N, C-alpha and C positions, 0 to 999 in steps of 0.2 A: 504493500499499500504506499501511497505518497506520503511523505513526511512534511510536505509544505503545509504551512499555516493557512486556515481558511480565508483570511484576508488576503494572502499572497495568490491563492487560487483564483478568487474573485478578481484580483488585479490583472493576473496573466490572461484570464478569460475575456475581461473588458478590453485588454489591449489587442487581443484577437479580433474582437468584434469591432473595435474602432478601426483596426487596419483593413478589415473587409469592407467596412463602409466607405472608407476613404478610397480604395481600390475600384469598388463597383460603382461609386457615384457618378463618375463621368459617364459610363455606359448607360446607366439609368437616365441621365439627364439628356444624353444623345437620343435615345429612343422616344423619351418623353417629349422633346422638342420636335422630333420628326413627325409626331402625331397631332400637333397643335395647329389650330388655324392661324391665319395670318395675324390677326388682332391680339394673340398671346404669345407671339415669338419673344418680345422684349419687354413684357409687362414689369412693373415693379409696384408692390412686392411681386416676386415671381409666381408663377402658377406651377407648382410641382407636377400635379397630374391634371390634364385638361378634362373637363366634363362634356366637351364637345370633340371627340377624336375625329379626325379625318385622315384619309389617304391621299388627299390632294398633294401633298408635297411628294409623295412617291410618284404620282402620276406626272407631275411636272418633270421629274427626272428622267422618265422612261417614254414619255408621250409628248412629241412637239406640240400637238394641238392643245393639250393641257397648259403648256407653258404660254402659249398665245393667249389662251383664255385668261389666264392669270394677269398677263401684262394688260389686257384690255380692261379688265376688271379694276386694275390699280391706276388705270389712265396713264400708262407709262409704256415703256419699250424695254425688251431684253436684248442682249447681245445675241448675235447669231448662234455663237457656241452653246450659250445657255438654252435658247429656245430649241435647239435640236436635241435629239435623243443622247442619253449618257452611254448607250450600248457601245459606241465606238471607243470610248474611253475604257470600258471594261475589256474590250477586245485588245486594245493597245496595251493596257498594264498587264493583262494576262499573258501575252506573247512576250513582252520584254522582261517581265519579272520571271517567268518560268524559264526562258532561255538564259537569262543572266544567272539565275540560280544554279541551273544545270552546269554551266561552264565553270562558274566559280567553284562548285563543290568537286567537279572532276579534276580540275587543274589544282584545286587545293589538296585533294587527296593524294595526287601524284607527287606534288611538291612536299607534302608533309611526310610522305614514305620516304622520299629521297633524304630529308633532313634527319629523320630518325634513324634510318638504317644505314646510311652511307655518310652521315654527318656532313653533309653538303653545306659549304660555306663556313664550316667551323662551329665552335660552340655558341658564339654571340650572333649567328645569323638569324636565328628566330627572333630576336629581339630587334634586329635591324629592320626587317620587313614589317615587324609590328608597329615600328615608329610611323609608317604610313598612315595608320589609323589615328595617330595623334594630331595630323594636320586637319584643321577645320576645312570642310568643302570649300568654303568661300576662297580659301587662300589658293586654290588651283583651278577655281572656275574660270577666270579671264583667261589665262593661257590655254585652257582647254577649249574655250570658245574660238580663239584665233586658230588654233591648231584644227579643230573640226571644221571650220570654215574653209581652210586651204585644202583640206582632204575630202571636202564635199560630204561631210559625215553630219552636219547639222539637221535637225528635223527628220532624221531617218530611225528606223528601228534598230539598225546595225549600230548606229552612233551611240545610242542610249544602252544598248545591251554591252557595248564594249566598255562604256563609261561605269556602268553598274558592276560589271565583272571586275574590273581593275579596282574599284573602291572596296569591293567586299572580299577579294581574294586573301589579303592578309588575314582577315578575320577567320575564313575557311581554314587556312593553313594552320593557323594557331589553335583552333578548336580541334581539328581532326588529328593534329600531332599528338595531342594529349591521350587520344583514344588509341592510336597505334603504339605509343610507348607502353601501354598496358597490356599489349599482347607479346608474350615471350618470343624473341627472335628463334629460340630453339625449335618451335613449332614449324617455322618455315624450314629451318635446317633439316628437320625430319623429313619434310616433304621433298626437299631437294635431294636427299639421300636416295629417295625411291624414284628418282628421274625427272622431277619437275625442274623447270628453270626458275629463276628467280621472279620473274614477273608472273608466271603461272602459279608459283606458290603464294605469291600475294593475292592473286584473284581468288584462289581455291581455299586458302586458310585464312589469311588475315582479314580480307574484306568481309567475308560473311560474320566473323567474330565483331567487326566494328560497325556493322549495318546500323545498329540503333543509333550510334554516335553519328553517322554520316547523315542520317535522316534527321536527327536533331539539329545538326548544323545547318542542313538544307531548310528546315523550318525558320530558323532565325535569320538566315540569309534571304528567304523568301520575304519575311516581314519587312526587313531593310529595304529590300527593292520595292515592295508593293506600296510603302508608305514614303518613298523618297521624293522630295519636292524640288531642292534647288536645282539639281542638274536637269530635271524635267523642265523647269522654268526657263533656264538659260540656254539649253541646247536644243529646244524645239520652238516652232512658231506658228504651229496651226496644223500641219500635216499629221503630225503625231501628237495625241492628247492623252495623258495619263489621268488616272482617277484624281490624283492630287491636284492637278491643274484644273480639272473639271470642277472640283468643289470650289476652288478659289474664283472660278468665273462666275459663280452663281451670285452676281450683283445686278440690281436694277437701278436705273437712273432715278426713278421716282420713289422706290422703296428701300435704297440701300442694300445692305446684306441680306440675303435671302436665308435667314438662319434656318427656318424650317426645312427648306429644300437642302441646304448643307448638311443638316442633321440627317435627313432621309437618305442622302448619298452616302454619307459616313457610316450609317447604320448597315446599309446593303454592301458596302465595300469591305465590311469586317467578316463577311459570311464565307469568302474563300479561304481566309487565314483560319477561321474556326473549322472548316471543312477539312483543310489540309492536317490541322492538329488532330482532329478526331480520327483521320484515316490512319495517322501514323502513331496514334497514341499507345499501341501495343509495343512499339519500339521506342517511344519517347523516354518513357521511365528507365528503361534498360540503358538507353544512350547516355542519360544524365546520371547514372549510377555505375558507370562502366568500370570504376576503380576497384570492383570486386575481384577482377582478374588480376592476379599478383604473380610475380616471377617466383 
């Protein structure tokens, strides 16, 4: 039985409840705002739960005619990107985030294996490529814009995929490296004794053992790519529109920021991340607790 004093137990439980409230309140407010009619978006005092729920905000997101009806009702006008359907932004974000995550994880896995098994770059090399993550994105945006303009990569899928992959690769290497280190090299050695090459031993022995870690890394990288805003803002000009750019575009000349529509878009955009996490949940816990394998 626990030896904690009753007041200490109450304090711990209160801290847990408070932490959960703080963590889940933004999600509650996002969904609540997405269901509010126009006149309740910015009320003071705030309306926590509307008694007039509506799906109008979601209709504006996905159906151009609903956006035009809203603009007419407010006697104003919406930008073309806003009055159009958000399906394109979901399509663009899905293509860019999925491919960028795939390349980041694949290259990160190979690089991490090289660092762990062959000591590529020496002992300090992992810390050197991790320093790339220490630079704020704004510090490299200007030269990237110039370089991408010269290479004709601005406002293209390939350009954003390249930028996202480059920026998340150090994170992939660093995470997957820790999982590979927990797999004894002797297991690969035993496979090589039986005739396998180094790469085949990695594919058939090590990779299945770190599958949970790789999928965990992929989830984190996907979240980074899915929610990225700065690169998408400066490296695109309309042909490619990600979800974060689409959310920022929901502004009306007559009504200001369309908070309810932004909340609706934000609520819908969280679903792919939740779905991805649900699909790999069986491997997620295993990946995050992979240290159970010891030499």
